[in-house]
C-alpha atoms as one frame of an Amber mdcrd trajectory, in Angstrom:
protein
 172.349 139.760 -54.869 172.155 136.666 -52.700 169.087 137.272 -50.585 166.460
 134.579 -50.399 163.878 135.419 -53.089 160.172 135.364 -52.354 158.075 135.153
 -55.497 154.662 136.546 -54.600 151.914 135.389 -56.924 149.543 138.371 -56.805
 147.185 136.940 -59.397 146.654 133.884 -57.177 145.891 136.109 -54.184 143.467
 138.117 -56.323 141.751 134.908 -57.486 141.500 133.665 -53.901 139.825 136.929
 -52.887 137.319 136.582 -55.718 136.606 132.983 -54.726 135.818 133.890 -51.109
 133.619 136.794 -52.113 131.658 134.522 -54.474 131.401 131.817 -51.809 130.009
 134.055 -49.072 128.094 136.680 -51.056 129.030 139.194 -48.333 131.435 142.066
 -47.964 135.080 141.019 -47.890 137.511 142.347 -45.298 141.033 141.414 -46.422
 143.345 140.798 -43.478 146.821 142.111 -44.316 148.422 142.235 -40.875 152.028
 141.104 -40.351 153.013 142.429 -43.784 150.151 140.472 -45.360 151.296 137.251
 -43.675 154.755 137.822 -45.102 153.600 138.555 -48.674 154.092 142.348 -48.684
 151.130 144.377 -47.451 151.177 147.360 -49.801 151.531 145.236 -52.939 148.806
 142.834 -51.812 146.456 145.716 -51.005 147.173 147.236 -54.419 146.422 143.909
 -56.102 143.079 143.222 -54.401 141.801 146.746 -53.728 139.193 146.302 -56.441
 137.790 143.165 -54.763 138.103 143.879 -51.049 135.534 146.123 -49.366 137.924
 146.988 -46.536 141.149 145.860 -44.895 142.240 144.804 -41.418 145.581 145.023
 -39.630 146.872 144.340 -36.129 148.743 147.578 -35.471 148.172 151.283 -36.014
 151.488 151.532 -37.886 150.364 148.787 -40.255 147.144 150.646 -40.917 148.897
 153.904 -41.673 151.314 152.183 -44.075 148.565 150.803 -46.351 146.148 153.717
 -46.442 147.422 155.073 -49.748 147.281 151.633 -51.383 143.773 151.095 -49.971
 142.509 154.006 -52.087 140.206 155.364 -49.425 138.752 152.042 -48.310 138.361
 151.453 -44.589 141.155 149.960 -42.509 140.222 148.286 -39.224 142.870 148.049
 -36.482 142.373 144.925 -34.355 144.527 146.044 -31.414 142.716 148.655 -29.299
 144.485 151.938 -28.487 146.240 151.910 -25.139 146.432 155.649 -24.493 145.486
 159.078 -25.809 148.434 159.269 -28.210 147.509 156.007 -29.945 143.875 157.029
 -29.998 144.773 160.307 -31.698 146.697 158.498 -34.451 143.604 156.449 -35.229
 141.147 159.328 -35.103 143.207 161.792 -37.142 143.970 159.217 -39.850 140.444
 157.838 -40.078 141.356 154.279 -39.069 138.537 152.159 -37.652 139.081 151.733
 -33.906 138.407 148.465 -32.084 136.553 148.981 -28.794 136.683 145.768 -26.711
 135.889 147.105 -23.227 134.729 150.051 -21.155 138.295 151.334 -20.664 138.756
 151.782 -24.404 135.262 153.180 -24.835 135.937 155.871 -22.243 139.376 156.587
 -23.726 137.916 157.106 -27.193 135.093 159.275 -25.868 137.453 161.391 -23.753
 139.853 161.901 -26.658 137.058 162.852 -29.040 135.704 165.439 -26.640 139.117
 166.889 -25.766 140.266 167.355 -29.360 136.858 167.750 -31.017 137.454 164.760
 -33.268 135.199 162.050 -34.632 135.774 158.332 -34.127 134.581 155.418 -36.218
 134.497 152.222 -34.203 133.868 148.471 -34.326 132.885 146.822 -31.043 134.697
 143.567 -30.189 132.782 140.723 -28.523 134.379 137.872 -26.587 132.788 134.578
 -27.622 135.511 132.399 -26.114 138.885 133.489 -27.491 139.565 135.537 -24.343
 142.009 137.925 -25.966 140.138 141.175 -26.582 136.388 141.531 -26.319 133.464
 142.255 -24.004 130.532 140.182 -22.830 126.926 141.145 -23.523 126.402 142.943
 -20.198 129.386 145.198 -20.901 128.190 145.668 -24.487 125.004 147.268 -23.187
 127.034 149.732 -21.108 129.284 150.645 -24.052 126.320 151.122 -26.357 124.618
 153.332 -23.776 127.815 155.385 -23.430 128.116 155.910 -27.196 124.446 156.154
 -28.105 123.985 159.912 -27.922 127.538 160.911 -28.826 127.590 162.588 -32.233
 131.395 162.399 -32.312 131.397 158.603 -32.146 130.005 156.368 -34.850 129.601
 152.666 -34.134 129.884 151.028 -37.548 130.662 147.417 -36.740 130.514 144.599
 -34.245 132.730 141.535 -34.476 134.211 138.498 -32.793 136.615 135.670 -33.618
 136.123 131.898 -33.513 138.543 130.145 -31.176 137.560 126.658 -32.376 136.417
 125.212 -35.704 134.778 122.155 -34.110 131.158 122.395 -35.123 129.436 122.208
 -31.694 131.784 124.846 -30.261 131.577 126.990 -33.400 127.777 126.901 -33.267
 127.821 127.934 -29.609 130.026 130.914 -30.406 127.840 131.886 -33.365 124.754
 131.945 -31.152 126.531 134.067 -28.536 127.632 136.488 -31.218 124.136 136.656
 -32.761 122.769 137.598 -29.351 125.335 140.389 -29.046 124.449 141.658 -32.527
 120.778 141.754 -31.549 121.601 143.859 -28.484 123.861 146.211 -30.433 121.291
 146.810 -33.155 118.809 148.109 -30.611 121.156 151.082 -30.314 122.805 151.094
 -33.755 120.481 149.426 -36.306 122.829 149.603 -39.311 125.910 148.125 -37.615
 127.972 145.708 -39.768 128.359 142.285 -38.106 131.327 140.016 -38.823 132.067
 136.895 -36.810 135.210 135.345 -38.135 137.812 134.836 -40.768 138.586 132.124
 -43.277 137.153 129.424 -41.014 133.831 131.213 -40.662 133.607 131.645 -44.427
 134.032 127.899 -44.897 131.671 126.715 -42.156 128.518 127.918 -43.908 126.269
 130.879 -44.577 124.988 131.057 -41.000 128.507 132.164 -40.025 128.838 134.849
 -42.716 126.659 137.649 -41.289 127.348 140.947 -43.148 131.062 140.517 -43.791
 133.814 137.924 -43.576 137.431 138.686 -42.691 139.682 136.576 -44.893 143.286
 136.173 -43.786 145.146 132.913 -44.381 142.723 131.936 -47.157 143.807 134.918
 -49.252 147.289 133.474 -49.386 146.203 130.004 -50.457 145.789 128.069 -47.211
 143.027 126.588 -45.121 143.215 127.396 -41.379 145.677 124.948 -39.807 145.060
 122.607 -42.721 141.510 122.000 -41.494 138.538 121.796 -43.865 140.865 121.125
 -46.809 139.119 118.702 -49.151 135.798 119.324 -47.358 134.899 122.382 -49.425
 134.675 122.944 -53.190 136.909 125.984 -52.817 140.238 125.596 -54.596 142.887
 127.952 -53.290 146.102 128.977 -55.025 149.370 129.448 -53.172 150.516 133.060
 -52.921 154.229 132.502 -52.354 157.215 130.438 -53.462 160.599 130.993 -51.823
 163.923 130.369 -53.560 167.556 130.318 -52.469 170.804 130.323 -54.460 173.613
 127.778 -54.598 176.798 129.684 -53.791 179.430 127.007 -54.282 180.234 123.271
 -54.294 183.089 121.566 -52.538 184.480 118.122 -51.839 184.525 116.937 -48.241
 188.097 116.837 -46.975 188.228 116.679 -43.174 186.567 117.812 -39.968 182.855
 118.421 -39.692 180.093 119.509 -42.050 178.701 122.728 -40.650 177.609 122.896
 -37.006 176.495 119.878 -35.070 177.341 116.208 -35.006 179.413 114.839 -37.876
 177.331 112.507 -40.062 178.297 108.805 -39.862 179.219 108.940 -43.536 180.139
 112.481 -44.596 179.029 113.265 -48.176 181.727 113.137 -50.822 180.413 116.385
 -52.326 178.764 119.312 -50.562 176.495 121.958 -52.054 176.481 125.287 -50.187
 173.111 127.029 -50.402 172.593 130.644 -49.303 169.837 130.437 -46.719 169.869
 129.829 -42.989 167.916 130.295 -39.815 168.357 134.091 -40.003 166.206 133.912
 -43.154 163.278 132.543 -41.160 163.777 128.781 -41.373 164.212 126.450 -38.424
 167.790 125.708 -37.456 167.331 121.978 -36.971 168.054 119.610 -39.829 164.452
 118.346 -40.010 163.096 121.808 -40.741 160.520 121.034 -43.414 162.025 123.055
 -46.271 161.973 121.656 -49.796 165.016 119.423 -50.269 165.552 118.993 -46.518
 166.324 115.311 -47.069 169.652 116.406 -48.618 170.691 118.541 -45.654 173.668
 117.066 -43.872 173.470 119.083 -40.666 171.668 121.880 -38.861 171.352 125.191
 -40.700 173.963 127.836 -40.068 172.763 131.406 -39.604 173.191 132.200 -43.299
 174.075 128.897 -44.990 172.619 125.452 -45.603 174.896 122.495 -46.456 173.465
 119.753 -48.662 174.853 116.549 -50.043 175.456 116.293 -53.774 176.312 118.723
 -56.533 174.299 121.780 -57.525 175.427 124.242 -60.143 176.901 127.484 -58.773
 174.291 130.242 -59.062 171.412 127.784 -59.488 168.240 128.656 -57.629 166.417
 125.998 -55.632 162.946 126.061 -54.107 163.075 126.042 -50.322 159.403 126.736
 -49.546 156.524 125.972 -51.895 153.784 124.837 -49.508 153.806 126.306 -46.015
 151.335 123.694 -44.807 153.727 120.875 -45.710 156.530 122.665 -43.881 154.272
 123.255 -40.871 153.276 119.595 -40.599 156.925 118.509 -40.596 157.916 121.005
 -37.922 154.943 120.930 -35.566 153.689 124.430 -36.238 151.110 126.126 -38.480
 151.261 127.652 -41.959 150.737 131.154 -40.524 154.072 131.026 -38.689 155.925
 129.542 -41.658 154.677 132.257 -44.039 155.455 135.138 -41.695 158.981 133.827
 -41.099 159.935 132.769 -44.636 160.318 136.321 -45.956 162.126 137.722 -42.916
 164.987 139.091 -45.002 163.919 138.130 -48.493 163.913 140.079 -51.706 160.335
 140.295 -52.962 159.563 139.595 -56.601 155.938 140.205 -57.550 154.328 138.085
 -60.243 151.148 139.505 -61.759 150.539 136.660 -64.214
């Protein structure tokens, strides 16, 4: 078949997980949202289940899809339930529920009482990201609400760093530590986790009881930052290939869509990948071999100058950070897009 092929290097992801666990000496929460950043969530969970202590996803559906692969380990859902129906899915399946405000706290409590169910929760603190999360004054109210409820178990408290700049990171850490202190007056054994890959790399004072490793699992430093400033050596989790479909000589007219090159190539190689496969349409799109592209990508086809054997596979994405730098984005976006309609091939060696 002629789909783009994503080779997923599961051994590299496994080794990255081991490296982070050794670095922090804490519990490891493996973040596998967005189909494990485009790497295939179920296969990644299967590969690292023996290393990870728990998993985290963005959506309830994502959590449900990996529960079998997780082999009974906890799955935390970052997005809080919006209504009773969503709350029921979490409670009945045993997913860990994020509680970031009084609305969600009351929703969870009301649902538990109505259906005589138990909820396991992690409280979300806002230390500056301003997405989900409560301040310390609200935290006290939520803790008071849950304190005597046997149907609700508060197992964790967490936040997320919005900046890796040291002064700002330290400020957020102190705010989070204060929230943890308040929470532990009510729930002494609560598991505290501040951040993800960045927090793991900033130092032990950021590690608390657990670190949530996302982009680092897949071989990348957050936004390229801290690379070379830590002894940690990460291995890339993905290489993406496309197939040469045919070669042709230029005869007349244009070369794909867009402006005709000043000097059209004498020979054109037609490669089976396009912007529908998750790559930017523009010619300067950061894929491997982009210097040979003679025009913008078509939806399903890339035209390159020169000859390439029919059926030959070529690498189009080997380092998402390189691609991100060339296109003004971040490795996260590149990885999630690059396997949009790819065939996955898993490499365990």
